[in-house]
C-alpha positions as CSV (number, residue, x, y, z in Angstrom):
1,M,-11.8,35.5,17.6
2,A,-8.2,34.2,18.2
3,W,-7.4,36.7,21.1
4,N,-4.0,37.6,19.6
5,G,-2.3,39.6,22.3
6,Q,0.1,41.5,20.1
7,V,-2.6,42.6,17.7
8,L,-4.8,43.8,20.6
9,H,-2.0,45.6,22.2
10,R,-1.2,47.4,18.9
11,E,-4.8,48.4,18.4
12,L,-5.2,49.6,21.9
13,Q,-2.1,51.8,21.6
14,G,-3.8,53.5,18.7
15,L,-6.8,54.3,21.0
16,G,-4.5,55.8,23.6
17,F,-3.7,52.8,25.8
18,T,-0.4,53.3,27.7
19,G,-0.1,49.9,29.4
20,G,2.3,47.1,28.4
21,Y,1.9,44.0,26.3
22,L,1.9,41.7,29.5
23,Q,-1.1,43.6,30.9
24,V,-3.0,42.7,27.8
25,Q,-1.9,39.1,28.0
26,R,-3.0,38.7,31.6
27,Y,-6.4,40.2,30.7
28,I,-7.2,37.9,27.8
29,Q,-5.8,34.7,29.4
30,P,-9.2,33.8,31.0
31,L,-11.0,34.5,27.7
32,R,-8.6,32.0,25.9
33,V,-9.4,29.3,28.5
34,A,-13.1,29.8,28.1
35,R,-12.9,29.7,24.4
36,R,-10.9,26.4,24.5
37,W,-13.4,24.4,26.5
38,A,-16.3,26.0,24.5
39,A,-14.7,24.7,21.3
40,L,-14.1,21.2,22.6
41,A,-17.2,20.6,24.7
42,T,-20.1,18.8,23.2
43,V,-23.6,17.8,24.4
44,R,-24.4,14.1,24.2
45,F,-27.3,13.6,21.8
46,E,-29.4,10.5,22.2
47,T,-31.8,9.3,19.6
48,A,-35.1,7.4,20.0
49,P,-35.4,3.7,18.9
50,G,-35.2,3.3,15.1
51,E,-34.5,7.0,14.6
52,Q,-30.9,7.2,13.5
53,A,-27.9,5.2,12.3
54,Q,-24.4,6.6,11.9
55,V,-22.2,5.4,9.1
56,D,-18.4,5.8,8.5
57,F,-15.3,4.1,7.2
58,G,-12.0,3.4,8.9
59,Q,-8.7,2.3,7.4
60,L,-6.3,-0.3,8.8
61,R,-3.3,-2.3,7.5
62,V,-4.2,-6.0,7.8
63,W,-2.2,-9.1,6.7
64,I,-4.3,-11.0,4.1
65,G,-2.4,-14.0,2.9
66,D,1.3,-13.0,2.5
67,T,0.5,-9.3,1.8
68,E,-0.1,-6.4,4.2
69,T,-3.1,-4.7,2.7
70,T,-5.0,-1.5,3.4
71,V,-8.5,-2.6,4.5
72,H,-11.4,-0.1,4.4
73,L,-13.9,-0.9,7.2
74,F,-17.5,0.0,6.6
75,V,-19.2,0.5,10.0
76,F,-22.9,1.0,10.4
77,A,-24.0,1.8,14.0
78,L,-27.5,2.1,15.3
79,G,-27.8,5.2,17.5
80,Y,-30.2,3.9,20.1
81,S,-29.0,0.3,20.7
82,R,-25.3,0.9,19.8
83,R,-25.5,-2.3,17.8
84,L,-23.1,-2.2,14.9
85,W,-22.3,-4.1,11.7
86,T,-19.0,-4.0,9.8
87,R,-17.5,-5.3,6.7
88,A,-14.0,-5.0,5.1
89,Y,-13.7,-3.7,1.5
90,P,-10.7,-2.9,-0.7
91,H,-11.9,0.7,-1.3
92,E,-14.6,3.2,-0.5
93,R,-16.3,3.9,-3.8
94,L,-20.0,4.3,-4.3
95,D,-20.7,0.6,-5.1
96,V,-19.2,-0.4,-1.8
97,V,-21.2,2.3,0.1
98,L,-24.4,0.9,-1.4
99,D,-23.4,-2.7,-0.8
100,G,-22.5,-2.0,2.8
101,H,-25.9,-0.3,3.5
102,E,-27.8,-3.2,1.9
103,R,-25.9,-5.8,3.9
104,A,-26.4,-3.8,7.1
105,F,-30.2,-3.5,6.5
106,Q,-30.4,-7.3,5.9
107,Y,-28.4,-7.9,9.1
108,F,-30.6,-5.8,11.2
109,G,-33.8,-6.8,9.4
110,G,-34.9,-3.2,8.8
111,V,-34.1,0.5,8.0
112,P,-33.7,3.4,10.4
113,L,-35.5,6.7,9.7
114,T,-32.2,8.7,9.1
115,C,-28.5,7.9,8.4
116,L,-25.8,10.4,9.4
117,Y,-22.5,10.9,7.5
118,D,-19.4,13.0,7.6
119,N,-19.7,14.6,4.2
120,P,-18.0,11.8,2.2
121,R,-17.2,12.7,-1.4
122,T,-18.7,9.6,-2.8
123,Q,-22.1,10.7,-1.4
124,V,-22.0,14.5,-1.0
125,T,-21.2,16.5,-4.1
126,G,-21.3,19.9,-2.4
127,R,-23.6,22.4,-0.6
128,R,-25.7,25.2,-1.9
129,E,-27.4,27.8,0.2
130,G,-27.0,25.7,3.3
131,R,-28.5,22.6,1.5
132,V,-26.5,19.4,1.1
133,L,-26.2,18.2,-2.6
134,W,-26.3,14.4,-2.6
135,H,-24.9,12.2,-5.3
136,P,-28.0,11.4,-7.5
137,V,-27.4,7.6,-7.3
138,F,-27.1,7.7,-3.5
139,E,-30.1,9.9,-3.2
140,D,-32.1,7.5,-5.3
141,F,-30.9,4.6,-3.2
142,A,-32.0,6.4,0.0
143,R,-35.4,7.0,-1.5
144,A,-35.7,3.4,-2.6
145,Y,-35.0,2.2,1.0
146,G,-37.0,5.0,2.7
147,F,-34.4,6.7,4.9
148,T,-33.3,10.3,5.0
149,P,-29.6,10.9,4.6
150,R,-28.1,13.7,6.8
151,A,-24.6,15.2,6.7
152,C,-22.7,16.6,9.7
153,Q,-21.8,20.3,9.6
154,P,-18.4,20.8,8.1
155,Y,-15.6,20.3,10.6
156,R,-18.0,18.9,13.2
157,A,-17.3,15.2,12.8
158,Q,-17.8,14.6,16.5
159,T,-21.5,14.9,15.8
160,K,-21.3,11.2,14.7
161,G,-19.3,10.1,17.7
162,K,-21.2,6.8,18.1
163,V,-19.9,5.4,14.9
164,E,-16.4,6.9,15.4
165,S,-16.2,5.0,18.6
166,G,-17.5,1.9,16.8
167,V,-14.7,2.2,14.2
168,K,-12.1,2.4,16.9
169,Y,-13.7,-0.6,18.7
170,V,-13.5,-2.7,15.5
171,K,-9.9,-1.9,14.9
172,R,-8.7,-2.4,18.5
173,N,-10.9,-5.4,19.5
174,A,-11.8,-7.4,16.3
175,L,-8.6,-7.0,14.3
176,A,-5.7,-6.3,16.6
177,G,-2.9,-8.8,16.0
178,R,-4.9,-11.0,13.5
179,R,-4.0,-12.3,10.1
180,F,-6.4,-13.8,7.5
181,A,-6.0,-16.2,4.7
182,S,-8.4,-14.3,2.4
183,W,-10.9,-11.4,2.2
184,E,-13.6,-14.0,2.7
185,A,-12.0,-15.2,5.9
186,L,-11.6,-11.7,7.2
187,N,-15.3,-10.9,6.6
188,A,-16.4,-14.2,8.1
189,W,-14.5,-13.3,11.2
190,L,-16.1,-9.8,11.4
191,D,-19.5,-11.4,11.2
192,E,-18.7,-13.9,14.0
193,W,-17.1,-11.1,16.1
194,S,-20.2,-8.9,15.7
195,A,-22.5,-11.6,16.9
196,T,-20.4,-13.1,19.7
197,V,-18.5,-10.1,21.0
198,A,-19.8,-6.7,20.0
199,D,-23.5,-7.6,20.4
200,L,-23.0,-9.2,23.8
201,R,-20.7,-6.7,25.6
202,V,-22.1,-4.3,28.2
203,H,-21.8,-0.9,26.5
204,G,-20.0,1.7,28.6
205,T,-22.6,4.5,28.0
206,T,-25.9,2.6,28.0
207,H,-24.8,0.0,30.6
208,E,-26.8,-2.6,28.6
209,R,-25.9,-5.1,26.0
210,P,-26.5,-3.8,22.4
211,L,-28.5,-7.0,21.6
212,D,-30.9,-6.4,24.5
213,R,-31.5,-2.7,23.6
214,F,-32.0,-3.8,20.0
215,A,-35.2,-5.6,21.0
216,R,-36.6,-2.1,21.5
217,E,-35.5,-0.7,18.2
218,T,-38.3,0.2,15.8
219,L,-36.8,-0.1,12.3
220,T,-38.8,0.0,9.2
221,P,-39.2,-3.6,8.0
222,L,-37.6,-4.5,4.7
223,G,-40.6,-6.5,3.5
224,A,-40.4,-7.7,-0.1
225,R,-38.1,-4.9,-1.2
226,R,-35.8,-6.0,-4.0
227,P,-32.0,-5.2,-3.8
228,Y,-31.1,-1.9,-5.4
229,G,-29.1,-3.5,-8.1
230,Y,-26.4,-0.9,-8.7
231,E,-24.3,-2.0,-11.7
232,R,-21.6,-0.3,-13.7
233,V,-20.9,-1.5,-17.2
234,R,-17.6,-1.2,-19.2
235,V,-16.7,-2.3,-22.7
236,R,-13.3,-4.0,-23.3
237,Q,-11.6,-5.6,-26.3
238,V,-9.9,-8.9,-25.3
239,P,-6.1,-8.7,-25.9
240,A,-3.8,-11.6,-27.0
241,D,-3.1,-12.8,-23.4
242,A,-6.9,-13.0,-22.7
243,L,-6.5,-10.6,-19.7
244,I,-8.7,-7.6,-19.8
245,A,-7.8,-4.5,-17.8
246,I,-10.3,-3.4,-15.1
247,A,-9.6,-0.7,-12.5
248,A,-5.8,-1.2,-12.6
249,G,-6.1,-5.0,-12.4
250,R,-6.2,-7.7,-15.1
251,Y,-8.8,-10.5,-15.3
252,S,-8.9,-13.5,-17.6
253,V,-11.5,-14.6,-20.1
254,P,-11.5,-17.8,-22.2
255,V,-8.9,-17.6,-24.9
256,Q,-11.4,-18.2,-27.7
257,Y,-12.6,-14.6,-27.1
258,V,-9.3,-13.0,-28.0
259,G,-9.9,-10.1,-30.3
260,T,-13.6,-9.8,-29.6
261,T,-15.4,-7.1,-27.6
262,V,-16.9,-7.9,-24.2
263,T,-18.8,-6.0,-21.6
264,V,-17.9,-5.9,-17.9
265,H,-20.7,-5.6,-15.3
266,E,-19.4,-4.5,-12.0
267,T,-21.1,-5.1,-8.7
268,A,-19.8,-4.3,-5.2
269,T,-17.8,-7.5,-4.9
270,H,-17.4,-9.1,-8.4
271,Y,-16.8,-8.5,-12.1
272,A,-19.1,-10.4,-14.5
273,I,-17.8,-10.5,-18.1
274,Y,-20.3,-11.0,-21.0
275,A,-20.0,-11.8,-24.7
276,G,-23.4,-10.8,-25.9
277,A,-25.9,-12.3,-23.6
278,D,-23.5,-15.0,-22.3
279,C,-21.6,-14.7,-19.1
280,I,-18.1,-16.0,-20.0
281,A,-16.2,-15.2,-16.8
282,R,-16.9,-14.1,-13.2
283,H,-14.2,-12.9,-10.8
284,A,-14.1,-11.6,-7.3
285,K,-12.5,-8.1,-7.2
286,G,-8.8,-8.0,-6.6
287,G,-6.6,-5.2,-5.5
288,R,-4.8,-2.7,-7.8
289,H,-2.2,-4.2,-10.1
290,T,-3.3,-7.8,-9.4
291,V,-3.7,-10.5,-12.1
292,V,-6.6,-12.8,-11.6
293,M,-6.5,-15.9,-13.9
294,D,-8.8,-18.9,-14.2
295,P,-6.8,-21.9,-15.4
296,A,-9.8,-23.2,-17.3
297,H,-9.7,-20.1,-19.5
298,Y,-6.3,-21.3,-20.9
299,A,-7.1,-25.0,-21.5
300,G,-5.1,-26.4,-24.4
301,L,-2.4,-23.7,-24.4
302,L,-0.2,-25.1,-21.5
303,R,1.0,-28.6,-20.8
304,L,0.0,-30.2,-17.5
305,R,3.4,-31.7,-16.5
306,S,7.1,-30.8,-16.7
307,P,9.2,-32.7,-19.2
308,A,11.5,-35.2,-17.7
309,G,15.2,-34.5,-17.3
310,L,15.1,-30.8,-16.5
311,T,17.7,-29.7,-14.0
312,A,16.1,-26.3,-13.3
313,P,12.5,-25.1,-13.4
314,P,11.4,-23.3,-16.6
315,R,11.2,-19.5,-16.5
316,W,8.1,-17.6,-17.4
317,D,5.9,-14.7,-16.3
318,P,5.2,-15.4,-12.6
319,A,1.6,-14.4,-13.1
320,Y,1.2,-17.8,-14.7
321,H,2.8,-19.9,-12.0
322,Q,-0.4,-21.6,-10.8
323,L,-1.7,-22.6,-14.2
324,A,0.6,-25.3,-15.6
325,D,4.2,-26.0,-16.8
326,V,5.3,-24.5,-20.1
327,M,6.5,-27.1,-22.6
328,V,10.3,-26.9,-22.7
329,R,12.7,-28.8,-25.0
330,D,16.4,-29.6,-24.1
331,L,18.7,-27.4,-26.2
332,A,20.5,-30.5,-27.4
333,T,17.5,-31.4,-29.5
334,Y,18.1,-28.2,-31.5
335,A,21.9,-28.7,-31.7
336,A,21.4,-32.1,-33.2
337,L,19.4,-30.6,-36.1
338,V,22.2,-28.3,-37.2
339,E,25.2,-30.5,-36.7
340,P,26.7,-32.2,-39.9
341,G,24.8,-35.4,-40.5
342,G,22.0,-34.3,-38.2
343,A,18.4,-34.7,-39.3
344,R,16.9,-31.6,-41.1
């Protein structure tokens, strides 16, 4: 109930009330205050060792090389010890979700009984009769690793406050004011920061170091369990420039495959490109609209040095600037061919 004073006053007048609007306002003011704290207040919920992890993403603009890039931070926080693991990804699709979980399980050496989420669309497809409908691939992944996925009640994201605090901590402590040469450098720093800073701080709620409390966690050991192996396969025909389009980016293959059909196998971090059973190219994932080229794929098409005597650098598609110099002839060479007496 919103305790709308004007509506209540109008309804009361219909019942014979002769007082004024301000009387109604004074009466409902204490009720509004009570409703406000009841809506905001929560009860801290602590979990037993090994019982629960909370998982979430956070977004942050980070300088990677010369580009300010939106980074999606996957954060996996253990509920009892408050120990967390984080990794940066270029997006939040399902392949990244699965990769983040598997890396976190490897980092902690085990799997909690349950994992709590805030109804992400990559994992939750809807609800029916009060039951969460999980994405079938994610549900199969959870079954393979032996944990139970749980989703917060809609509009009750504070239920997973431990990981939300963890996301803020990563943004404000690990990444504030930092720049990185590459995605690999960014994630190497996050690994170092987790081990040397986050694990060793005295947590404000538990008053213990997460690493010390982790010794009492009772995670299910991974044992000899094989990686889940999520893989998405696409089919592409190689165009004349030997750059195939994948997820709004372009990636090179050897030029001898121009005009042929290849398959693209996507993992969480890479694209592997196959011609039949042969892997002909493998690229780390780039961002949208990037061009990823391997110079070896264009061997024989471009010269390795600039011709002497040029007063200005040749012009070509900037996507090729790291490969080699394009062969350029002085225009005087062509003029000599058409002048009277010139060679033909």
